[in-house]
PDB file of N, CA, C and O in Angstrom, chain B, residues numbered from 101:
ATOM      1  N   MET B 101     -38.771  26.039  37.873  1.00  0.00           N
ATOM      2  CA  MET B 101     -37.385  25.995  38.310  1.00  0.00           C
ATOM      3  C   MET B 101     -37.124  27.027  39.405  1.00  0.00           C
ATOM      4  O   MET B 101     -36.402  26.732  40.357  1.00  0.00           O
ATOM      5  N   GLY B 102     -37.691  28.227  39.295  1.00  0.00           N
ATOM      6  CA  GLY B 102     -37.476  29.276  40.276  1.00  0.00           C
ATOM      7  C   GLY B 102     -37.981  28.900  41.657  1.00  0.00           C
ATOM      8  O   GLY B 102     -37.339  29.209  42.661  1.00  0.00           O
ATOM      9  N   LEU B 103     -39.133  28.233  41.714  1.00  0.00           N
ATOM     10  CA  LEU B 103     -39.685  27.835  43.002  1.00  0.00           C
ATOM     11  C   LEU B 103     -38.833  26.761  43.660  1.00  0.00           C
ATOM     12  O   LEU B 103     -38.721  26.710  44.884  1.00  0.00           O
ATOM     13  N   THR B 104     -38.239  25.911  42.850  1.00  0.00           N
ATOM     14  CA  THR B 104     -37.376  24.867  43.385  1.00  0.00           C
ATOM     15  C   THR B 104     -36.152  25.487  44.058  1.00  0.00           C
ATOM     16  O   THR B 104     -35.712  25.008  45.102  1.00  0.00           O
ATOM     17  N   LEU B 105     -35.605  26.539  43.471  1.00  0.00           N
ATOM     18  CA  LEU B 105     -34.422  27.174  44.034  1.00  0.00           C
ATOM     19  C   LEU B 105     -34.729  27.870  45.356  1.00  0.00           C
ATOM     20  O   LEU B 105     -33.850  27.975  46.211  1.00  0.00           O
ATOM     21  N   LEU B 106     -35.967  28.349  45.540  1.00  0.00           N
ATOM     22  CA  LEU B 106     -36.319  29.035  46.774  1.00  0.00           C
ATOM     23  C   LEU B 106     -36.776  28.084  47.881  1.00  0.00           C
ATOM     24  O   LEU B 106     -37.059  28.522  48.996  1.00  0.00           O
ATOM     25  N   ALA B 107     -36.847  26.804  47.583  1.00  0.00           N
ATOM     26  CA  ALA B 107     -37.376  25.858  48.557  1.00  0.00           C
ATOM     27  C   ALA B 107     -36.518  25.802  49.815  1.00  0.00           C
ATOM     28  O   ALA B 107     -37.025  26.046  50.909  1.00  0.00           O
ATOM     29  N   HIS B 108     -35.252  25.491  49.688  1.00  0.00           N
ATOM     30  CA  HIS B 108     -34.371  25.399  50.858  1.00  0.00           C
ATOM     31  C   HIS B 108     -32.974  25.845  50.453  1.00  0.00           C
ATOM     32  O   HIS B 108     -32.226  25.099  49.821  1.00  0.00           O
ATOM     33  N   GLN B 109     -32.645  27.050  50.821  1.00  0.00           N
ATOM     34  CA  GLN B 109     -31.336  27.600  50.486  1.00  0.00           C
ATOM     35  C   GLN B 109     -30.532  27.833  51.765  1.00  0.00           C
ATOM     36  O   GLN B 109     -29.991  28.921  51.961  1.00  0.00           O
ATOM     37  N   GLY B 110     -30.450  26.866  52.603  1.00  0.00           N
ATOM     38  CA  GLY B 110     -29.659  26.987  53.805  1.00  0.00           C
ATOM     39  C   GLY B 110     -30.338  27.755  54.917  1.00  0.00           C
ATOM     40  O   GLY B 110     -29.681  28.139  55.885  1.00  0.00           O
ATOM     41  N   GLY B 111     -31.620  27.988  54.809  1.00  0.00           N
ATOM     42  CA  GLY B 111     -32.356  28.646  55.866  1.00  0.00           C
ATOM     43  C   GLY B 111     -32.578  30.129  55.670  1.00  0.00           C
ATOM     44  O   GLY B 111     -33.365  30.721  56.408  1.00  0.00           O
ATOM     45  N   TRP B 112     -31.913  30.766  54.698  1.00  0.00           N
ATOM     46  CA  TRP B 112     -32.073  32.216  54.543  1.00  0.00           C
ATOM     47  C   TRP B 112     -33.473  32.577  54.092  1.00  0.00           C
ATOM     48  O   TRP B 112     -33.990  33.631  54.461  1.00  0.00           O
ATOM     49  N   ASP B 113     -34.102  31.707  53.289  1.00  0.00           N
ATOM     50  CA  ASP B 113     -35.452  32.024  52.829  1.00  0.00           C
ATOM     51  C   ASP B 113     -36.456  31.917  53.979  1.00  0.00           C
ATOM     52  O   ASP B 113     -37.393  32.712  54.058  1.00  0.00           O
ATOM     53  N   GLU B 114     -36.269  30.951  54.861  1.00  0.00           N
ATOM     54  CA  GLU B 114     -37.140  30.844  56.024  1.00  0.00           C
ATOM     55  C   GLU B 114     -36.900  32.015  56.976  1.00  0.00           C
ATOM     56  O   GLU B 114     -37.837  32.505  57.606  1.00  0.00           O
ATOM     57  N   ALA B 115     -35.668  32.459  57.082  1.00  0.00           N
ATOM     58  CA  ALA B 115     -35.352  33.599  57.929  1.00  0.00           C
ATOM     59  C   ALA B 115     -36.048  34.857  57.411  1.00  0.00           C
ATOM     60  O   ALA B 115     -36.521  35.672  58.204  1.00  0.00           O
ATOM     61  N   LEU B 116     -36.114  35.020  56.103  1.00  0.00           N
ATOM     62  CA  LEU B 116     -36.807  36.178  55.525  1.00  0.00           C
ATOM     63  C   LEU B 116     -38.296  36.150  55.857  1.00  0.00           C
ATOM     64  O   LEU B 116     -38.914  37.199  56.040  1.00  0.00           O
ATOM     65  N   LEU B 117     -38.867  34.961  55.935  1.00  0.00           N
ATOM     66  CA  LEU B 117     -40.287  34.850  56.275  1.00  0.00           C
ATOM     67  C   LEU B 117     -40.550  35.283  57.709  1.00  0.00           C
ATOM     68  O   LEU B 117     -41.668  35.679  58.039  1.00  0.00           O
ATOM     69  N   VAL B 118     -39.548  35.215  58.556  1.00  0.00           N
ATOM     70  CA  VAL B 118     -39.685  35.651  59.949  1.00  0.00           C
ATOM     71  C   VAL B 118     -39.262  37.110  60.093  1.00  0.00           C
ATOM     72  O   VAL B 118     -39.978  37.909  60.696  1.00  0.00           O
ATOM     73  N   VAL B 119     -38.117  37.451  59.548  1.00  0.00           N
ATOM     74  CA  VAL B 119     -37.544  38.782  59.724  1.00  0.00           C
ATOM     75  C   VAL B 119     -38.350  39.848  58.976  1.00  0.00           C
ATOM     76  O   VAL B 119     -38.503  40.963  59.474  1.00  0.00           O
ATOM     77  N   GLY B 120     -38.856  39.524  57.805  1.00  0.00           N
ATOM     78  CA  GLY B 120     -39.618  40.498  57.020  1.00  0.00           C
ATOM     79  C   GLY B 120     -40.809  41.061  57.767  1.00  0.00           C
ATOM     80  O   GLY B 120     -40.902  42.278  57.925  1.00  0.00           O
ATOM     81  N   PRO B 121     -41.729  40.222  58.234  1.00  0.00           N
ATOM     82  CA  PRO B 121     -42.869  40.742  58.993  1.00  0.00           C
ATOM     83  C   PRO B 121     -42.465  41.425  60.293  1.00  0.00           C
ATOM     84  O   PRO B 121     -43.106  42.392  60.703  1.00  0.00           O
ATOM     85  N   LEU B 122     -41.409  40.937  60.949  1.00  0.00           N
ATOM     86  CA  LEU B 122     -40.954  41.597  62.176  1.00  0.00           C
ATOM     87  C   LEU B 122     -40.459  43.009  61.889  1.00  0.00           C
ATOM     88  O   LEU B 122     -40.751  43.937  62.644  1.00  0.00           O
ATOM     89  N   LEU B 123     -39.713  43.175  60.805  1.00  0.00           N
ATOM     90  CA  LEU B 123     -39.236  44.508  60.439  1.00  0.00           C
ATOM     91  C   LEU B 123     -40.394  45.413  60.056  1.00  0.00           C
ATOM     92  O   LEU B 123     -40.402  46.594  60.402  1.00  0.00           O
ATOM     93  N   LEU B 124     -41.361  44.872  59.353  1.00  0.00           N
ATOM     94  CA  LEU B 124     -42.539  45.658  58.990  1.00  0.00           C
ATOM     95  C   LEU B 124     -43.278  46.115  60.237  1.00  0.00           C
ATOM     96  O   LEU B 124     -43.640  47.286  60.347  1.00  0.00           O
ATOM     97  N   PHE B 125     -43.505  45.209  61.172  1.00  0.00           N
ATOM     98  CA  PHE B 125     -44.189  45.546  62.417  1.00  0.00           C
ATOM     99  C   PHE B 125     -43.394  46.566  63.221  1.00  0.00           C
ATOM    100  O   PHE B 125     -43.968  47.506  63.771  1.00  0.00           O
ATOM    101  N   ALA B 126     -42.079  46.388  63.295  1.00  0.00           N
ATOM    102  CA  ALA B 126     -41.230  47.338  64.026  1.00  0.00           C
ATOM    103  C   ALA B 126     -41.307  48.720  63.386  1.00  0.00           C
ATOM    104  O   ALA B 126     -41.338  49.727  64.093  1.00  0.00           O
ATOM    105  N   GLY B 127     -41.339  48.777  62.077  1.00  0.00           N
ATOM    106  CA  GLY B 127     -41.459  50.058  61.383  1.00  0.00           C
ATOM    107  C   GLY B 127     -42.781  50.736  61.665  1.00  0.00           C
ATOM    108  O   GLY B 127     -42.829  51.953  61.845  1.00  0.00           O
ATOM    109  N   ILE B 128     -43.854  49.964  61.707  1.00  0.00           N
ATOM    110  CA  ILE B 128     -45.176  50.530  61.998  1.00  0.00           C
ATOM    111  C   ILE B 128     -45.214  51.067  63.425  1.00  0.00           C
ATOM    112  O   ILE B 128     -45.726  52.161  63.662  1.00  0.00           O
ATOM    113  N   VAL B 129     -44.676  50.308  64.375  1.00  0.00           N
ATOM    114  CA  VAL B 129     -44.655  50.751  65.770  1.00  0.00           C
ATOM    115  C   VAL B 129     -43.785  51.991  65.922  1.00  0.00           C
ATOM    116  O   VAL B 129     -44.166  52.922  66.632  1.00  0.00           O
ATOM    117  N   TRP B 130     -42.634  52.025  65.276  1.00  0.00           N
ATOM    118  CA  TRP B 130     -41.731  53.175  65.343  1.00  0.00           C
ATOM    119  C   TRP B 130     -42.416  54.417  64.793  1.00  0.00           C
ATOM    120  O   TRP B 130     -42.330  55.494  65.384  1.00  0.00           O
ATOM    121  N   ASN B 131     -43.094  54.268  63.662  1.00  0.00           N
ATOM    122  CA  ASN B 131     -43.783  55.396  63.046  1.00  0.00           C
ATOM    123  C   ASN B 131     -44.919  55.882  63.943  1.00  0.00           C
ATOM    124  O   ASN B 131     -45.113  57.089  64.083  1.00  0.00           O
ATOM    125  N   ALA B 132     -45.662  54.978  64.543  1.00  0.00           N
ATOM    126  CA  ALA B 132     -46.760  55.363  65.427  1.00  0.00           C
ATOM    127  C   ALA B 132     -46.231  56.092  66.659  1.00  0.00           C
ATOM    128  O   ALA B 132     -46.827  57.075  67.099  1.00  0.00           O
ATOM    129  N   LYS B 133     -45.127  55.623  67.214  1.00  0.00           N
ATOM    130  CA  LYS B 133     -44.543  56.278  68.385  1.00  0.00           C
ATOM    131  C   LYS B 133     -44.048  57.670  68.023  1.00  0.00           C
ATOM    132  O   LYS B 133     -44.231  58.616  68.789  1.00  0.00           O
ATOM    133  N   ARG B 134     -43.425  57.797  66.866  1.00  0.00           N
ATOM    134  CA  ARG B 134     -42.924  59.099  66.418  1.00  0.00           C
ATOM    135  C   ARG B 134     -44.072  60.086  66.235  1.00  0.00           C
ATOM    136  O   ARG B 134     -43.964  61.251  66.618  1.00  0.00           O
ATOM    137  N   ARG B 135     -45.173  59.612  65.646  1.00  0.00           N
ATOM    138  CA  ARG B 135     -46.350  60.467  65.475  1.00  0.00           C
ATOM    139  C   ARG B 135     -46.949  60.871  66.814  1.00  0.00           C
ATOM    140  O   ARG B 135     -47.362  62.017  66.992  1.00  0.00           O
ATOM    141  N   ALA B 136     -46.998  59.933  67.756  1.00  0.00           N
ATOM    142  CA  ALA B 136     -47.572  60.220  69.073  1.00  0.00           C
ATOM    143  C   ALA B 136     -46.743  61.263  69.802  1.00  0.00           C
ATOM    144  O   ALA B 136     -47.300  62.169  70.423  1.00  0.00           O
ATOM    145  N   VAL B 137     -45.428  61.155  69.739  1.00  0.00           N
ATOM    146  CA  VAL B 137     -44.557  62.129  70.399  1.00  0.00           C
ATOM    147  C   VAL B 137     -44.729  63.493  69.752  1.00  0.00           C
ATOM    148  O   VAL B 137     -44.807  64.510  70.442  1.00  0.00           O
ATOM    149  N   LYS B 138     -44.788  63.511  68.431  1.00  0.00           N
ATOM    150  CA  LYS B 138     -44.952  64.776  67.718  1.00  0.00           C
ATOM    151  C   LYS B 138     -46.295  65.427  68.072  1.00  0.00           C
ATOM    152  O   LYS B 138     -46.374  66.639  68.274  1.00  0.00           O
ATOM    153  N   GLN B 139     -47.338  64.613  68.144  1.00  0.00           N
ATOM    154  CA  GLN B 139     -48.672  65.136  68.484  1.00  0.00           C
ATOM    155  C   GLN B 139     -48.696  65.611  69.930  1.00  0.00           C
ATOM    156  O   GLN B 139     -49.322  66.625  70.238  1.00  0.00           O
ATOM    157  N   SER B 140     -48.025  64.892  70.815  1.00  0.00           N
ATOM    158  CA  SER B 140     -47.969  65.285  72.222  1.00  0.00           C
ATOM    159  C   SER B 140     -47.237  66.621  72.379  1.00  0.00           C
ATOM    160  O   SER B 140     -47.658  67.482  73.152  1.00  0.00           O
ATOM    161  N   GLN B 141     -46.156  66.778  71.649  1.00  0.00           N
ATOM    162  CA  GLN B 141     -45.416  68.043  71.702  1.00  0.00           C
ATOM    163  C   GLN B 141     -46.251  69.190  71.148  1.00  0.00           C
ATOM    164  O   GLN B 141     -46.211  70.299  71.680  1.00  0.00           O
ATOM    165  N   ALA B 142     -47.000  68.933  70.094  1.00  0.00           N
ATOM    166  CA  ALA B 142     -47.840  69.979  69.495  1.00  0.00           C
ATOM    167  C   ALA B 142     -48.943  70.400  70.458  1.00  0.00           C
ATOM    168  O   ALA B 142     -49.247  71.587  70.578  1.00  0.00           O
ATOM    169  N   SER B 143     -49.537  69.435  71.140  1.00  0.00           N
ATOM    170  CA  SER B 143     -50.610  69.792  72.084  1.00  0.00           C
ATOM    171  C   SER B 143     -50.036  70.491  73.318  1.00  0.00           C
ATOM    172  O   SER B 143     -50.704  71.341  73.907  1.00  0.00           O
ATOM    173  N   ALA B 144     -48.817  70.147  73.713  1.00  0.00           N
ATOM    174  CA  ALA B 144     -48.170  70.831  74.836  1.00  0.00           C
ATOM    175  C   ALA B 144     -47.844  72.271  74.458  1.00  0.00           C
ATOM    176  O   ALA B 144     -47.951  73.169  75.293  1.00  0.00           O
ATOM    177  N   ASP B 145     -47.450  72.499  73.212  1.00  0.00           N
ATOM    178  CA  ASP B 145     -47.155  73.852  72.751  1.00  0.00           C
ATOM    179  C   ASP B 145     -48.426  74.694  72.705  1.00  0.00           C
ATOM    180  O   ASP B 145     -48.387  75.890  72.993  1.00  0.00           O
ATOM    181  N   GLU B 146     -49.547  74.082  72.348  1.00  0.00           N
ATOM    182  CA  GLU B 146     -50.814  74.804  72.309  1.00  0.00           C
ATOM    183  C   GLU B 146     -51.284  75.196  73.706  1.00  0.00           C
ATOM    184  O   GLU B 146     -51.922  76.234  73.879  1.00  0.00           O
ATOM    185  N   ASP B 147     -50.971  74.369  74.700  1.00  0.00           N
ATOM    186  CA  ASP B 147     -51.398  74.635  76.070  1.00  0.00           C
ATOM    187  C   ASP B 147     -50.634  75.816  76.683  1.00  0.00           C
ATOM    188  O   ASP B 147     -51.134  76.480  77.591  1.00  0.00           O
ATOM    189  N   GLU B 148     -49.437  76.068  76.188  1.00  0.00           N
ATOM    190  CA  GLU B 148     -48.620  77.155  76.753  1.00  0.00           C
ATOM    191  C   GLU B 148     -49.090  78.462  76.304  1.00  0.00           C
ATOM    192  O   GLU B 148     -48.521  79.486  76.681  1.00  0.00           O
TER     193      GLU B 148
END
């Protein structure tokens, strides 16, 4: 019964299949960029 309810609920379940991975990917990219900036600042501080 549960699988039947998730089959077609007006498109929100299909939207989650698209938005979920996009948000995950965006989070990974954001975290990588934040780490890169932090590492760049640390290496710039060491050079001074």
